[in-house]
N, C-alpha and C positions, 0 to 999 in steps of 0.2 A: 860857501860863499856864492853870491849870485852868479848865475849862468855857468855853473860848473857841476851840474848833475845832482845838486843837493836835494831837490824835490824827488828825484827818482830814488835816491838812496833812502831818504826818509820814508817814502811810500812802501818800500819793500822791507826794510830792516827794523823799523821801530817796533813791529810786533815781536821781534826776537830780542828786544831789550837794548837796541842801539839808541843812544841818546843823541839827538842832534842839537847843535847850537845854532840858533836863528841868526839872521842877518838884517833884521828890520830896524835900522837906525831911526826910522820914523816913529817908533814907539817910545814914549817918554821914559819907560823903565828899562830900555835896552842897556845892557852892559857888554863890553867887548870881552872876548875870550882871552884869558880866563876871567871870570866875572870879578867885579870890583873888590869883593871880599878877599878873593885869593890874591889879587894884584896888590893889595895893601899888606899882605903878609910877606915874610922874608923869602928870599930865594931858596933857602934851605927847606922851608915848608913846601914850596912849589916842587922842589926836587922829590919830596915824599909823595906829593900829589901825582906826579908823573908815574910813580911806581904802583899806585893803586888803580889808576885809570890808563887805558891805552887810548890815545887820541890820534885821529888822522884827519887830514884835509885833502881835498881834491883841488888841484890847480890846473888852469887851462892856458893854452898858448895865448898870450896877451893880445896879439893881433886878431886871432879868431874870436876871443872873448869880446873885444871892443866892437867888432862888426856884429856879432850876435846880439849884444846888448843894444846896439843902435837899432837893429831891425826889430827887436822885441819892443822897445819903447816907441819906435815910430809907428807901430801898429796899436799903440795904446796900452800895452802890457796886459795884466790880468786883474787890475784893481783900480780904484779911483786914484790912489796915490801915484800909480804908474802913469795914468793918463795926465795927471797934473804935472808929473816930471817930464812927460813928452812935451807938454806945452811950454814948460820952463826951459828945457835943455835941448830939444830937438827941432821943433817946428820952424825956428828962425833960419835954419840952414837949408840950402837948396838940395843937397845930397850928402852922402856919407863923407866924401872927401872934404867938402866944405865944413862939415861938422868937426872932423878931425883937425883941420887947419885952425878953425876959429872958436870951437866950442868945447873940445875934449879937455883942454887944460883946466878949465873951470869945472866941468862935470866931474873930473877925476878927483877933485877935492871934496865934493859934497854929495854926489849922487851915488846911491848904493850899488848900482850896476857898473859904475866906472871907477870907483875907488880902487886903488891898487890892491891886488889879492893879498899881499903880505900884511895889509892892515888887519885882516881877519884872523891871522894865526901867528903874528909876530908881536913881541912886546915893543915898548918904546925905544929900545936899543937895537931893534931889528933881529933879535934872537928868535929863532923858530920855536914856538911853544908846543906844537903838535909833535907827537912821537914819530909820525911818518907823514910825508907829503907825497901824494901820488898824482901823476899827470892824467888828465882826462883821456888822453890818447891810449893809455894802458889801463883804463878803469876796470873793465871786466876781469882781466887777469889779476890786477892788484887787489881788487875786492875779494876775489876767490881765495887768494893767498892769505889775506887777513882773516877771513872767516875760517879757513882751515886751521890757522894758527890758534884760534880760540874755540875750536870744535863746534863751529856754527855752520848751519847750512848756507850754501851759496845759491842765490837766485839770479836769474838773468834780469837785468835792470830794464824797466820800461823807459821809453822816451817821454818825458814830461816837459811841458813849456818849450817845446822846440820852436824856435823863431824862424828858422829858414834851413834850407838844405843846399844853399849856395856855397861855393868855394870862396872863402873870404879873400884869398890872394888876388883874385881878379878885380877887386874893388879898391886896391891900394896902388899908389905910385911911389916913386923914390922918396918924395917929400913926406908923404903921410906915413910911410914905413918908418922914417926917421923920427917923426913926431911921437909915434907910439913907443918907439925904442927909448926916447928920452924920458917920457912920462913914466914908463914902467921899467926903468933901468934896473931897479933893485931885483925884482922878481925874474927878469930876463937873465941877469947875471947869476943870481943865486941858484936858479933851476935850469940853466943852460938852454934857454929857449932861443929859437931863431925863427925868422919869418917863414921859412919853408919847412 
C-alpha cells in the first residue's frame, strides 16, 4: 500500500519471485486485491487460494502514514498524477494541521495515499485477506522471518520514496490526533496502533 515500504520491497525481492500487488487506483484496469476474478468466486475457492499462495501486507502507523503522505504530496510526489493530487487535495490548506482538520476526511475517501490501509488487504466485510500483516516498525525483522520460512535470501531494504525524516508526533495536536483516530479507526483497533 502507499507509503508503507512497498517500493523498497518490490525493488529488492521481485528478482527472487515475489509478486507485488500494485496500488494505482488511477489505472483504468486496476482491481483490488484479490483481483475481481477471485472476488467473484466462492469463499471456499479463496480458502484454497490462500493455501497455494502466501500473501503479506505491510501496515504503517496511521498518524505517521498521514504525515508522510502529506509531505510526499506537498512536494509534488514522483509523477504527474501525484502533482495533480497535490493541487487537488493539498495546496488549499495552509499547513498539515489545517489539512487534517479540513481536507483529510475527503482525501481519505478517494486519494490513494490517504485511503485507509485496510482497503488494500481487507474484503468488503473487513476480513483480512493477507496471510500475514506486518508493521512497518518491525519490517526488517518480519521480512527476514518470512524469507527464512520460505528458504529465500533476506536483503536489507533500501529507503525508496522517503518523503521526510521528521518525527510526525511534533506536527499533531489533540484535535488532529483525534481526527486521524476517527478516520482510521478500523486499522487502529485491528492492529493496536496508538499515537506514540
